[in-house]
SERO-4910 file (N, C-alpha, C, O; in steps of 0.05 Angstrom, whole numbers):
BEGIN
 pado doro    nc1    nc2    nc3   cac1   cac2   cac3    cc1    cc2    cc3    oc1    oc2    oc3
  Met    A    433    175    165    448    172    141    460    143    139    474    135    158
  Pro    A    454    128    118    465    100    117    495    100    113    506    117    100
  Asn    A    507     80    125    536     76    122    540     51    105    533     29    114
  Phe    A    551     54     82    556     32     64    581     18     71    602     30     75
  Ala    A    580     -9     73    604    -24     79    623    -24     56    614    -24     33
  Pro    A    649    -23     61    669    -21     39    673    -48     25    662    -68     33
  Asp    A    690    -47      5    701    -71     -9    679    -88    -21    681   -113    -21
  Gly    A    658    -75    -31    638    -91    -46    618   -106    -29    601   -120    -39
  Asp    A    620   -103     -2    600   -116     15    574   -101     13    573    -77     18
  Asp    A    553   -115      5    527   -102     -1    511    -97     25    489    -86     23
  Thr    A    520   -106     48    505   -102     72    504    -72     79    525    -59     78
  Val    A    481    -63     86    477    -34     93    470    -33    123    451    -46    132
  Leu    A    484    -17    137    478    -13    166    467     15    170    480     35    161
  Ile    A    445     18    183    433     44    189    429     45    219    414     29    230
  Arg    A    443     63    233    441     65    261    424     90    267    429    112    257
  Gln    A    403     86    284    384    107    289    384    113    319    389     95    335
  Pro    A    377    137    328    370    142    356    347    123    363    329    118    347
  Ala    A    348    113    388    329     92    396    301    101    390    291    121    400
  Leu    A    286     85    374    258     88    369    250    114    356    227    122    357
  Arg    A    269    128    343    262    153    331    255    151    302    235    162    292
  Arg    A    271    136    287    267    135    258    272    106    249    294     99    241
  Ile    A    251     90    249    253     63    240    248     62    210    227     72    201
  Arg    A    266     51    195    263     52    166    271     26    153    290     13    163
  Pro    A    259     18    130    269     -4    115    295      5    102    298     28     94
  Ala    A    315    -13    100    341     -5     91    344     -6     61    328    -18     47
  Met    A    365      8     51    372      7     23    385    -20     16    396    -33     34
  Leu    A    384    -27     -9    399    -50    -19    416    -41    -43    407    -24    -58
  Ala    A    439    -52    -46    457    -45    -67    452    -60    -93    461    -52   -114
  Ala    A    437    -83    -91    431    -98   -115    406   -115   -109    398   -118    -86
  Gly    A    395   -127   -130    370   -142   -127    371   -164   -108    351   -171    -96
  Leu    A    395   -177   -104    397   -200    -86    414   -193    -61    424   -211    -48
  Ala    A    416   -167    -55    434   -158    -33    420   -163     -6    396   -159     -3
  Ala    A    436   -173     13    425   -176     40    424   -149     54    440   -131     47
  Val    A    405   -146     72    401   -120     86    402   -125    116    390   -144    126
  Ala    A    415   -108    130    414   -108    159    408    -81    169    420    -61    160
  Val    A    389    -78    188    381    -52    199    382    -54    229    371    -73    241
  Leu    A    395    -36    242    395    -34    271    377    -11    279    381     12    270
  Ala    A    357    -17    295    338      4    303    329     -1    331    315    -21    336
  Gly    A    336     17    349    327     14    377    337    -13    389    323    -24    406
  Gly    A    359    -23    380    370    -48    390    359    -73    377    369    -95    382
  Ala    A    339    -70    359    328    -93    345    341    -96    318    344    -77    304
  Leu    A    348   -121    311    361   -127    285    341   -141    268    330   -162    276
  Trp    A    336   -132    243    320   -148    224    334   -149    198    349   -131    191
  Arg    A    329   -170    183    342   -175    157    320   -180    136    300   -193    142
  Ala    A    324   -170    113    307   -176     90    324   -180     66    345   -169     64
  Arg    A    315   -197     48    329   -202     23    311   -198     -1    288   -208     -1
  Leu    A    321   -183    -20    305   -179    -45    311   -201    -64    333   -212    -66
  His    A    291   -209    -79    293   -230    -99    282   -220   -126    270   -199   -127
  Thr    A    286   -236   -146    271   -231   -171    242   -239   -166    236   -252   -146
  His    A    225   -230   -184    196   -236   -180    191   -266   -178    175   -274   -161
  Ala    A    205   -282   -194    200   -311   -194    209   -324   -167    199   -344   -159
  Glu    A    229   -311   -154    240   -323   -130    225   -315   -105    229   -327    -84
  Leu    A    207   -295   -107    193   -286    -83    175   -309    -72    163   -323    -88
  Pro    A    174   -311    -46    156   -332    -34    127   -325    -40    120   -302    -47
  Val    A    110   -344    -39     81   -341    -45     65   -346    -19     71   -365     -4
  Gln    A     46   -329    -14     30   -331     10      0   -326      4     -7   -313    -15
  Thr    A    -16   -338     22    -45   -332     21    -50   -308     39    -33   -298     53
  Glu    A    -75   -298     37    -82   -276     55    -78   -283     84    -67   -267     99
  Ala    A    -86   -307     92    -84   -315    120    -55   -317    129    -48   -309    152
  Ser    A    -37   -327    112    -10   -330    121      5   -304    121     23   -300    138
  Val    A     -3   -285    104      8   -258    106     -1   -245    133     16   -233    146
  Asp    A    -26   -248    140    -36   -236    164    -23   -248    189    -21   -234    210
  Phe    A    -15   -273    188     -3   -286    211     28   -284    211     41   -293    230
  His    A     39   -272    190     68   -272    187     81   -256    210     70   -237    220
  Ala    A    106   -264    217    121   -249    237    122   -220    230    127   -213    207
  Ala    A    118   -202    250    115   -174    244    141   -158    247    140   -134    244
  Cys    A    163   -171    254    187   -156    261    205   -150    237    227   -139    241
  Glu    A    197   -157    213    213   -153    189    195   -141    168    171   -142    169
  Thr    A    208   -130    147    194   -123    123    195   -147    105    216   -157     97
  His    A    171   -158     98    169   -182     81    158   -174     54    140   -158     51
  Val    A    169   -186     33    160   -183      6    152   -210     -5    168   -228     -7
  Thr    A    126   -213    -12    116   -238    -22     97   -234    -45     89   -211    -51
  Arg    A     89   -256    -58     68   -255    -78     43   -268    -68     44   -286    -51
  Leu    A     20   -258    -77     -5   -269    -69    -10   -296    -84     -6   -297   -108
  Glu    A    -18   -316    -69    -21   -342    -81    -40   -343   -105    -35   -355   -125
  Gln    A    -63   -329   -101    -84   -330   -122    -77   -315   -147    -87   -320   -169
  Asp    A    -60   -295   -145    -52   -278   -168    -23   -269   -163    -18   -251   -147
  Arg    A     -5   -282   -176     24   -278   -170     35   -252   -182     59   -246   -178
  Asp    A     18   -238   -197     26   -211   -206     21   -190   -184     28   -167   -187
  Ile    A      8   -198   -162      4   -180   -139     26   -185   -119     28   -207   -108
  Val    A     42   -165   -114     64   -167    -95     56   -153    -70     48   -130    -71
  Ile    A     60   -166    -47     52   -155    -21     77   -147     -6     95   -163     -2
  Ile    A     79   -122      3    100   -113     21     88   -108     48     71    -91     51
  Ser    A     97   -124     68     87   -121     95    110   -108    111    130   -120    117
  Phe    A    106    -82    118    126    -67    132    125    -72    162    104    -79    173
  Ala    A    148    -67    175    149    -71    204    134    -49    219    124    -54    241
  Thr    A    132    -25    207    118     -3    221    104     14    200    111     14    177
  Leu    A     84     29    210     71     49    193     91     70    183     89     80    161
  Leu    A    110     77    200    130     97    193    147     88    170    151    103    151
  Ala    A    156     63    171    172     52    149    156     52    123    167     59    102
  Gln    A    131     44    125    114     44    101    111     72     89    113     76     65
  Gly    A    106     91    107    102    119     97    127    130     85    125    144     64
  Gln    A    150    125     96    175    135     85    180    123     57    192    136     41
  Ala    A    171     99     53    176     86     27    156     95      6    163     96    -18
  Leu    A    131    103     13    110    105     -7     94    131     -6     78    135    -24
  Asn    A     98    148     13     82    172     14     86    191    -10     68    203    -20
  Arg    A    111    192    -20    117    209    -43    103    198    -68     94    213    -85
  Val    A    102    171    -70     88    158    -92     58    165    -90     46    172   -110
  Ala    A     47    164    -66     18    170    -62     12    198    -72     -8    203    -85
  Ala    A     29    217    -64     25    245    -72     26    248   -103     10    262   -114
  Phe    A     44    233   -115     47    235   -144     24    222   -159     15    232   -179
  Val    A     14    200   -149     -6    184   -164    -34    193   -159    -50    194   -178
  Glu    A    -42    199   -133    -70    201   -129    -80    221   -107   -104    223   -102
  Lys    A    -62    234    -93    -71    252    -72    -83    278    -83    -73    288   -103
  Ala    A   -103    288    -70   -117    312    -79   -100    337    -76    -84    339    -57
  Gly    A   -103    356    -94    -90    382    -92    -61    382    -97    -47    402    -91
  Leu    A    -50    360   -109    -21    358   -114    -16    352   -143    -34    340   -156
  Pro    A      7    360   -153     12    354   -182     17    325   -187     31    311   -171
  His    A      6    314   -208     10    286   -215     29    283   -239     34    261   -249
  Ala    A     41    305   -248     61    304   -269     88    314   -258    107    316   -273
  Arg    A     90    318   -232    114    328   -220    117    314   -193     98    310   -179
  Val    A    142    307   -186    148    293   -161    155    314   -140    172    331   -145
  Leu    A    144    312   -116    149    331    -95    177    326    -83    185    303    -79
  Asp    A    191    347    -76    216    344    -61    209    341    -32    186    342    -24
  Asp    A    229    337    -15    224    332     13    208    354     27    190    348     42
  Thr    A    215    379     21    201    401     34    172    402     26    154    405     43
  Ala    A    167    399      0    139    400    -10    123    376      0     99    379      7
  Leu    A    136    353      2    122    329     12    115    333     41     92    326     49
  Ala    A    133    342     57    128    347     86    105    367     89     88    363    106
  Ala    A    104    387     73     83    407     74     56    395     66     36    400     78
  Ala    A     56    378     45     31    365     36     20    347     58     -4    347     63
  Ile    A     37    332     71     28    314     92     17    331    116     -4    325    126
  Arg    A     32    351    123     23    368    145     -3    382    139    -21    383    156
  Asn    A     -6    392    115    -31    406    107    -55    388    106    -78    396    109
  Ser    A    -50    362    101    -72    342    100    -82    335    128   -104    323    131
  Gly    A    -67    343    148    -75    336    176    -65    308    184    -72    299    206
  Ala    A    -50    295    167    -39    269    173    -11    271    182      1    293    184
  Ser    A      1    248    188     29    246    194     42    227    174     29    217    156
  Val    A     69    224    176     82    206    158     69    178    159     66    164    139
  Gln    A     62    170    184     50    143    187     22    141    176     14    120    166
  Thr    A      6    162    178    -23    160    173    -31    173    146    -55    176    141
  Tyr    A    -12    181    130    -19    192    103    -36    171     88    -55    178     75
  Tyr    A    -28    146     90    -45    123     83    -38    100    103    -15     97    111
  Tyr    A    -58     84    110    -53     61    126    -45     37    109    -34     17    119
  Gly    A    -51     38     83    -42     17     64    -40     31     37    -52     51     31
  His    A    -23     19     20    -18     31     -7    -23     10    -28    -21    -14    -23
  Asp    A    -30     19    -52    -33      1    -75    -27     17   -101    -38     39   -105
  Tyr    A    -10      6   -118     -3     19   -143      2     -2   -164     14    -23   -159
  Gln    A     -6      4   -189      1    -13   -211     29     -7   -220     39     15   -216
  Ala    A     42    -27   -233     69    -24   -241     73      0   -259     94     14   -257
  Ala    A     54      6   -276     57     28   -295     60     55   -280     76     72   -288
  Asp    A     45     59   -259     47     84   -244     74     85   -228     85    107   -225
  Leu    A     83     63   -219    109     63   -205    132     69   -224    150     84   -218
  Arg    A    130     58   -249    150     65   -269    150     94   -275    171    107   -277
  Arg    A    126    105   -278    123    134   -284    134    151   -262    147    171   -267
  Phe    A    129    143   -237    140    158   -214    170    159   -215    182    180   -213
  Phe    A    183    136   -217    212    135   -216    225    148   -240    247    160   -238
  Ala    A    212    146   -263    223    160   -287    221    190   -283    240    204   -290
  Gln    A    199    200   -273    196    228   -269    215    239   -248    226    260   -250
  Ala    A    218    223   -226    237    231   -205    265    234   -216    280    252   -209
  Ala    A    273    215   -234    299    217   -246    302    241   -264    323    254   -264
  Arg    A    281    247   -280    282    271   -297    285    296   -281    299    315   -289
  Glu    A    273    297   -258    274    321   -241    298    321   -222    302    340   -207
  Ser    A    313    299   -222    336    297   -203    327    299   -174    340    312   -158
  Ile    A    304    287   -168    294    287   -140    311    269   -123    318    247   -131
  Asp    A    319    279   -100    336    264    -81    318    245    -66    306    253    -45
  Leu    A    315    220    -75    298    201    -62    311    191    -36    336    190    -33
  Asn    A    294    183    -17    305    174      9    313    144      7    307    131    -13
  Pro    A    327    133     27    336    105     25    313     86     21    317     66      7
  Gln    A    290     90     34    268     72     31    257     72      2    251     50     -9
  Glu    A    256     95    -10    247     97    -38    267     84    -57    259     71    -77
  Met    A    292     86    -51    313     73    -67    311     42    -64    315     27    -83
  Trp    A    305     34    -39    300      5    -35    277     -5    -52    278    -26    -64
  Leu    A    255     11    -53    232      3    -69    240      2    -99    232    -16   -113
  Arg    A    255     22   -108    263     22   -136    280     -3   -142    276    -15   -164
  Arg    A    298    -11   -125    314    -35   -130    297    -60   -130    302    -79   -145
  Leu    A    277    -61   -112    258    -83   -112    245    -85   -139    244   -107   -151
  Leu    A    234    -63   -149    219    -63   -175    238    -71   -198    231    -86   -216
  Ala    A    262    -60   -197    282    -66   -218    288    -96   -218    290   -109   -239
  Gly    A    292   -107   -194    299   -135   -192    277   -153   -202    282   -175   -212
  Met    A    252   -144   -200    229   -160   -210    224   -154   -240    206   -167   -252
  Gly    A    238   -136   -252    234   -129   -280    211   -110   -284    202   -107   -307
  Trp    A    201    -97   -263    177    -80   -266    183    -52   -276    164    -37   -283
  Leu    A    208    -45   -278    214    -19   -289    217    -20   -320    221      1   -332
  Gln    A    214    -43   -331    214    -46   -361    186    -38   -372    166    -43   -359
  Ala    A    186    -27   -395    161    -18   -408    141    -41   -410    149    -63   -418
  Asp    A    117    -36   -403     94    -54   -405     95    -78   -386     79    -96   -389
  Ala    A    113    -78   -367    113   -100   -347     87    -98   -331     81    -76   -321
  Pro    A     73   -120   -327     48   -119   -311     54   -122   -282     77   -126   -273
  Gly    A     33   -119   -266     36   -124   -237     25   -101   -221     20    -79   -231
  Ala    A     23   -107   -195     14    -87   -175     26    -93   -149     30   -116   -141
  Ile    A     33    -72   -133     41    -76   -106     19    -67    -87      5    -48    -93
  Ile    A     16    -82    -66     -2    -73    -44     15    -75    -18     32    -92    -16
  Thr    A      9    -57      1     25    -56     25      8    -53     49    -15    -43     48
  Leu    A     19    -61     72      7    -57     98     30    -57    118     53    -63    112
  Ser    A     22    -50    143     42    -49    164     34    -69    186     11    -77    189
  Ala    A     55    -77    202     49    -92    226     32    -74    245     32    -50    242
  Ser    A     19    -87    263      3    -72    282     21    -58    302     44    -65    306
  Gly    A     10    -37    314     25    -21    333      7     -2    348    -17     -8    351
  Ala    A     18     20    357      3     39    374    -22     50    359    -42     55    372
  Met    A    -20     53    333    -42     65    318    -57     45    300    -74     53    285
  Leu    A    -50     19    302    -61      0    284    -63    -27    299    -43    -40    305
  Asp    A    -88    -36    305    -91    -61    318    -93    -84    298    -95    -79    274
  Gly    A    -93   -108    308    -93   -131    290   -117   -133    272   -116   -141    249
  Gly    A   -140   -125    284   -165   -126    267   -164   -106    245   -173   -112    223
  Met    A   -154    -82    250   -151    -62    229   -132    -72    207   -136    -68    184
  Arg    A   -110    -85    216    -90    -96    196   -103   -116    178    -98   -116    154
  Ala    A   -120   -133    189   -133   -154    172   -152   -141    152   -153   -149    129
  Val    A   -166   -120    160   -184   -106    142   -169    -91    120   -176    -92     97
  Ile    A   -147    -78    128   -130    -64    108   -120    -84     87   -120    -78     63
  Leu    A   -111   -107     96   -101   -127     76   -123   -135     57   -118   -137     33
  Arg    A   -147   -141     67   -169   -149     49   -175   -126     29   -179   -131      5
  His    A   -176   -102     39   -181    -79     22   -160    -76      0   -167    -72    -23
  Glu    A   -135    -79      8   -113    -76    -11   -112    -99    -32   -105    -95    -55
  Ile    A   -119   -123    -23   -121   -145    -42   -141   -139    -64   -137   -146    -87
  Ala    A   -164   -127    -56   -184   -119    -77   -172   -100    -97   -178   -102   -121
  His    A   -156    -81    -87   -143    -62   -106   -123    -77   -124   -122    -72   -148
  Gly    A   -109    -96   -113    -91   -112   -130   -105   -126   -153    -96   -125   -175
  Ala    A   -128   -138   -147   -144   -151   -167   -154   -131   -188   -154   -137   -212
  Phe    A   -162   -107   -179   -171    -87   -198   -149    -80   -218   -155    -76   -242
  Phe    A   -124    -80   -210   -102    -73   -227    -94    -96   -246    -84    -91   -268
  Thr    A    -97   -121   -237    -86   -143   -252   -107   -160   -267    -99   -177   -284
  Val    A   -133   -156   -262   -154   -172   -275   -171   -153   -291   -190   -141   -280
  Pro    A   -166   -151   -317   -182   -131   -334   -212   -135   -332   -226   -115   -332
  Ala    A   -221   -160   -331   -250   -164   -330   -262   -153   -305   -285   -143   -305
  Tyr    A   -247   -154   -283   -257   -143   -258   -257   -112   -258   -276    -99   -249
  Arg    A   -236   -101   -270   -236    -72   -273   -260    -63   -290   -273    -43   -283
  Asp    A   -265    -76   -312   -287    -69   -329   -314    -71   -314   -331    -54   -316
  Tyr    A   -317    -93   -299   -342    -97   -284   -346    -74   -264   -368    -64   -261
  Thr    A   -324    -67   -250   -326    -46   -230   -334    -19   -243   -350     -4   -232
  Glu    A   -322    -13   -266   -330     11   -280   -359     12   -288   -373     32   -285
  His    A   -369    -11   -299   -397    -12   -307   -415    -10   -283   -436      4   -284
  Phe    A   -408    -22   -260   -424    -20   -236   -425     10   -227   -447     20   -219
  Trp    A   -403     23   -228   -401     51   -220   -419     68   -237   -433     85   -227
  Gln    A   -417     64   -263   -433     81   -282   -463     76   -279   -479     93   -284
  Ala    A   -471     52   -269   -499     45   -266   -510     55   -240   -535     55   -236
  Leu    A   -493     64   -221   -504     76   -196   -519    101   -202   -512    116   -220
  Pro    A   -540    107   -186   -553    133   -188   -532    155   -183   -514    152   -167
  Ala    A   -535    178   -197   -516    199   -195   -513    209   -166   -491    216   -158
  Thr    A   -534    208   -150   -533    217   -123   -515    198   -106   -501    207    -88
  Glu    A   -516    173   -113   -500    153    -98   -471    155   -106   -453    152    -89
  Arg    A   -466    159   -132   -438    164   -140   -427    189   -126   -404    189   -116
  Ala    A   -444    209   -124   -435    234   -111   -429    229    -81   -410    242    -70
  Gly    A   -443    212    -68   -438    205    -41   -411    192    -37   -396    199    -19
  Phe    A   -404    174    -55   -378    161    -54   -356    182    -60   -335    182    -47
  Val    A   -360    198    -80   -340    218    -87   -335    237    -64   -312    244    -58
  Ala    A   -356    246    -50   -353    264    -28   -337    250     -5   -319    262      7
  Phe    A   -343    225      0   -328    210     20   -299    207     13   -281    212     29
  Leu    A   -294    200    -12   -266    196    -21   -251    222    -21   -227    222    -15
  Gly    A   -264    244    -28   -251    270    -26   -243    277      2   -222    288      7
  Ser    A   -261    270     21   -254    276     49   -231    259     59   -218    266     79
  Glu    A   -226    236     46   -204    219     53   -178    227     39   -157    214     43
  Gly    A   -179    248     22   -155    258     10   -149    248    -18   -128    254    -29
  Tyr    A   -167    233    -30   -164    224    -57   -170    246    -77   -188    262    -72
  Asp    A   -157    246   -100   -163    265   -121   -188    256   -136   -188    237   -151
  Thr    A   -210    270   -131   -236    262   -142   -238    267   -172   -258    259   -184
  Gly    A   -219    281   -184   -219    284   -212   -209    260   -228   -211    259   -252
  Leu    A   -199    240   -214   -189    216   -226   -211    194   -224   -214    181   -204
  Glu    A   -228    192   -246   -251    175   -244   -244    146   -239   -258    132   -223
  Ala    A   -223    135   -252   -216    107   -247   -209    103   -218   -214     82   -206
  Leu    A   -196    123   -205   -190    121   -177   -216    120   -161   -217    105   -141
  Met    A   -236    134   -169   -261    135   -154   -274    107   -155   -283     97   -134
  Phe    A   -276     94   -178   -290     69   -178   -272     46   -167   -282     26   -158
  Asn    A   -246     49   -169   -228     30   -155   -232     31   -125   -235     10   -112
  Glu    A   -232     55   -114   -236     57    -85   -265     49    -77   -269     37    -56
  Met    A   -284     56    -94   -312     47    -88   -313     17    -84   -325      9    -64
  Gln    A   -302      1   -102   -305    -28    -99   -290    -38    -74   -300    -56    -61
  Ala    A   -267    -26    -67   -252    -36    -44   -266    -29    -18   -267    -45      0
  Tyr    A   -278     -5    -16   -292      3      8   -319    -11     10   -327    -22     31
  Leu    A   -334    -12    -13   -361    -23    -12   -361    -53     -5   -376    -61     12
  Ala    A   -344    -68    -18   -346    -97    -16   -324   -110      1   -326   -134      9
  Phe    A   -302    -96      7   -279   -109     20   -268    -94     44   -244    -97     50
  Thr    A   -285    -78     57   -275    -63     80   -296    -66    103   -310    -47    109
  Pro    A   -298    -90    115   -319    -95    135   -311    -85    162   -308   -101    181
  Asp    A   -308    -59    165   -300    -47    191   -310    -18    191   -301     -2    175
  Gly    A   -329    -12    209   -340     14    210   -321     36    217   -327     60    213
  Arg    A   -297     29    227   -277     50    233   -266     62    207   -256     84    207
  Phe    A   -267     46    185   -257     55    160   -279     64    141   -276     82    125
  Phe    A   -303     51    142   -324     56    123   -351     46    134   -353     25    147
  Asn    A   -372     62    129   -399     55    137   -419     70    119   -411     87    104
  Ala    A   -444     63    122   -465     74    105   -466    104    108   -470    119     88
  Gln    A   -464    114    132   -467    143    137   -445    159    123   -449    182    115
  Ala    A   -421    146    119   -399    160    106   -406    168     77   -395    188     67
  Val    A   -424    153     64   -431    159     37   -460    168     34   -471    168     12
  Gly    A   -472    175     57   -499    185     56   -521    165     50   -542    172     38
  Leu    A   -517    140     57   -536    119     51   -547    107     77   -535    110     98
  Ser    A   -570     94     75   -579     78     97   -564     52     99   -552     44     79
  Asp    A   -564     40    122   -551     14    125   -563     -7    105   -548    -23     93
  Thr    A   -589     -5    102   -602    -25     85   -594    -21     56   -588    -40     42
  Arg    A   -593      4     47   -585     10     19   -556      1     15   -549    -10     -6
  Leu    A   -538      7     34   -511     -1     30   -508    -32     28   -493    -42     11
  Glu    A   -522    -46     44   -521    -75     43   -533    -85     16   -523   -105      5
  Thr    A   -553    -72      6   -564    -79    -20   -543    -75    -42   -540    -93    -59
  Leu    A   -530    -53    -41   -509    -48    -61   -486    -67    -59   -476    -77    -79
  Arg    A   -478    -73    -34   -456    -92    -30   -464   -120    -41   -448   -132    -55
  Ala    A   -488   -129    -35   -496   -155    -45   -498   -155    -76   -490   -175    -88
  Ala    A   -508   -134    -87   -510   -132   -116   -482   -133   -129   -478   -146   -150
  Phe    A   -464   -118   -118   -437   -118   -129   -424   -146   -127   -413   -155   -147
  Leu    A   -426   -159   -105   -414   -185   -102   -428   -206   -119   -414   -224   -130
  Asn    A   -454   -205   -121   -469   -225   -137   -462   -222   -167   -463   -242   -181
  Gly    A   -456   -198   -176   -451   -194   -204   -422   -196   -212   -416   -196   -236
  Met    A   -404   -200   -193   -375   -201   -199   -368   -224   -217   -381   -245   -217
  Pro    A   -348   -220   -234   -338   -243   -250   -330   -266   -231   -322   -261   -208
  Asn    A   -333   -290   -240   -328   -313   -223   -298   -320   -223   -289   -338   -237
  Phe    A   -284   -306   -206   -255   -311   -203   -248   -310   -173   -265   -307   -157
  Trp    A   -223   -313   -167   -214   -318   -139   -223   -296   -120   -228   -302    -97
  Leu    A   -225   -271   -128   -233   -250   -109   -261   -253   -100   -268   -247    -77
  Arg    A   -278   -262   -118   -306   -267   -110   -308   -288    -89   -323   -286    -70
  His    A   -291   -309    -91   -291   -330    -71   -279   -319    -45   -289   -326    -23
  Leu    A   -259   -302    -46   -247   -291    -22   -267   -274     -7   -267   -273     17
  Ala    A   -284   -259    -22   -303   -242     -9   -322   -257     10   -333   -245     29
  Ala    A   -326   -282      4   -345   -298     20   -331   -310     45   -344   -322     62
  Gln    A   -305   -306     47   -290   -318     69   -288   -298     92   -285   -274     87
  Pro    A   -288   -307    117   -284   -289    139   -255   -279    139   -237   -291    128
  Leu    A   -251   -256    151   -224   -245    154   -207   -264    171   -218   -277    189
  Pro    A   -181   -266    166   -164   -282    184   -166   -272    212   -171   -248    216
  Pro    A   -162   -289    232   -163   -280    260   -143   -257    264   -121   -258    254
  Ala    A   -151   -238    280   -135   -214    285   -117   -219    309   -122   -209    331
  Ser    A    -95   -233    305    -78   -241    327    -50   -230    325    -32   -238    340
  Ile    A    -45   -212    306    -18   -201    302    -11   -182    325    -27   -164    331
  Ala    A     12   -186    337     21   -168    358     43   -149    347     56   -156    328
  Ala    A     46   -126    360     67   -108    352     94   -120    357     97   -136    375
  Cys    A    113   -113    340    140   -123    343    154   -110    367    155    -85    367
  Pro    A    164   -124    386    178   -112    409    202    -96    399    218   -105    382
  Gly    A    205    -72    410    228    -55    404    224    -36    381    241    -19    376
  Leu    A    202    -39    366    197    -21    344    174     -3    351    155    -11    365
  Ala    A    175     22    341    153     41    348    148     59    324    166     64    307
  Asp    A    123     68    322    115     87    300    117    115    310     97    129    313
  Ile    A    141    124    316    145    152    325    154    169    301    173    162    287
  Asp    A    141    191    298    147    209    276    176    218    277    186    225    299
  Pro    A    190    220    254    217    230    255    218    259    263    199    274    257
  Ala    A    239    267    275    242    296    284    245    313    259    247    337    262
***
């Protein structure tokens, strides 16, 4: 339970049992300083307006210090906001309820789950708070819809979700028709090595572009529709097995592009996962990249992933809350 400092001091202190529940802290206002004590480690983060957020490249995000939650904008497209969490647990506590609302299979997308229902959904999926997703991506419109629906239902949001809401409000993203997308990832740790982190970031950047570049979204949809029905079915089956709601077609071709062209790691995706030969998958990947609109994501696709040298933050752990 957070303890709010008196007398208008916006600093929030959260004291946790050592290494049990590491969480991003609440903020009382868009520019409020945050301090979190967790397992003896102190980290600070400051929220800014959208214009004030620092700007980073993919490589500098991947090399960034892992002991804090960082909020930055992507250099090539400043409507893409990157949240790099200190742990998978912190990321999950902030965004798993959003995931359930926006795109998880077998769950209502017009109603926000309360804590009990969310815990049951995660448990029934076979995942944990940390592994419900290894990275998240949402357009501003879906985030607005989530927080508006949660307010209508009087859902008791947790401190991390309130932190996210204040971040969005500070950037102006809760206003009608505000553009933008957030993508997230976690520092490496017991369940996530540096190479996986680099792949997740590349995958999520592709989702960010899908949300913010209409020509790319259109291209992806046309490519999807041109696939043979059997190959679309292979992707749908794979995505269903990963917990995505296969009834959401835009979600299907959004995930298709990110896995097909921007997930170069067999631990996350390979030809067998979608029932294709390695040769056919490479042919599809090359066709997709060659036909892409000529913008920054196409150039990024030709670049190697940043070196996987991120180490876990000392003193932080991805231990499920009791």
